[in-house]
C-alpha positions in Angstrom: 24.4 -0.8 -8.4 22.2 -3.7 -9.7 21.0 -3.4 -13.2 17.9 -5.3 -14.3 18.0 -7.0 -17.7 14.2 -6.6 -18.3 11.2 -4.6 -17.1 10.0 -7.5 -15.2 13.0 -8.1 -12.9 12.5 -5.8 -9.9 10.6 -6.4 -6.6 7.3 -5.5 -7.8 7.6 -5.7 -11.6 7.4 -2.6 -13.6 7.1 0.4 -10.9 5.7 2.6 -13.8 2.6 0.3 -14.2 2.2 -1.5 -11.0 0.0 1.1 -9.5 -2.5 0.8 -12.2 -3.1 -3.0 -12.0 -6.2 -3.8 -10.1 -5.5 -6.3 -7.4 -8.5 -8.5 -8.2 -9.8 -11.0 -5.5 -6.6 -12.7 -4.4 -5.7 -10.1 -1.6 -5.9 -11.8 1.7 -5.8 -8.8 4.0 -6.3 -5.1 3.7 -5.2 -2.0 5.5 -7.9 -0.2 7.7 -6.9 3.5 8.8 -7.8 5.3 11.9 -8.1 8.7 10.5 -8.2 10.3 14.1 -4.8 8.5 14.9 -3.1 9.5 11.7 -0.3 12.1 12.3 0.3 12.8 8.6 3.9 11.8 8.7 3.5 10.2 5.1 5.6 7.1 5.8 2.8 4.8 4.5 2.7 7.0 1.3 6.5 6.9 0.9 7.0 3.0 1.6 4.0 1.7 -0.4 5.6 -0.5 -3.1 2.4 0.0 -5.3 1.8 3.7 -4.8 -1.9 3.3 -3.8 -1.8 5.3 -0.6 -3.5 8.6 -1.3 -3.6 12.0 0.9 -7.2 12.8 2.0 -6.1 16.2 3.4 -6.2 15.2 7.2 -5.1 11.5 7.0 -3.8 9.0 4.3 -5.8 6.1 2.8 -5.0 3.2 0.8 -6.9 2.9 -2.5 -8.3 -0.7 -2.2 -8.7 -1.2 -5.8 -4.9 -1.4 -6.2 -3.8 -2.4 -2.7 -1.9 -5.9 -2.7 -2.1 -6.2 1.0 1.5 -6.3 1.8 1.1 -4.6 5.2 4.3 -2.3 4.8 2.1 0.6 5.6 1.0 -0.9 8.9 4.7 -1.7 9.9 6.1 1.7 9.0 3.2 3.7 10.7 4.8 5.3 13.8 1.4 5.8 15.5 -0.3 2.5 14.8 -2.8 4.2 12.8 -3.0 1.4 10.2 -3.9 -2.1 11.1 -4.5 -5.0 8.8 -7.6 -7.0 8.8 -8.5 -10.2 7.1 -10.3 -9.8 3.7 -13.7 -11.2 3.6 -14.7 -13.8 1.2 -17.3 -12.4 -1.3 
């Protein structure tokens, strides 16, 4: 078992607060959900390291205020309901 020496030594910093840190303007890609394709398996919800995936009742959706654009949700989706698109420059 690995024991971390400080709260900043983990894959995504402190897991208790990472989901409440807004992403800002540095994200280069974002997930787009095809709600009609979502099978509600919850894999995206389980594997999201930030915890920004929200259950909308009939599909899951990423809260883009906190999404870091890691694309894990798109990679684990068994029905390809999530695709990553390039973030537009504001």
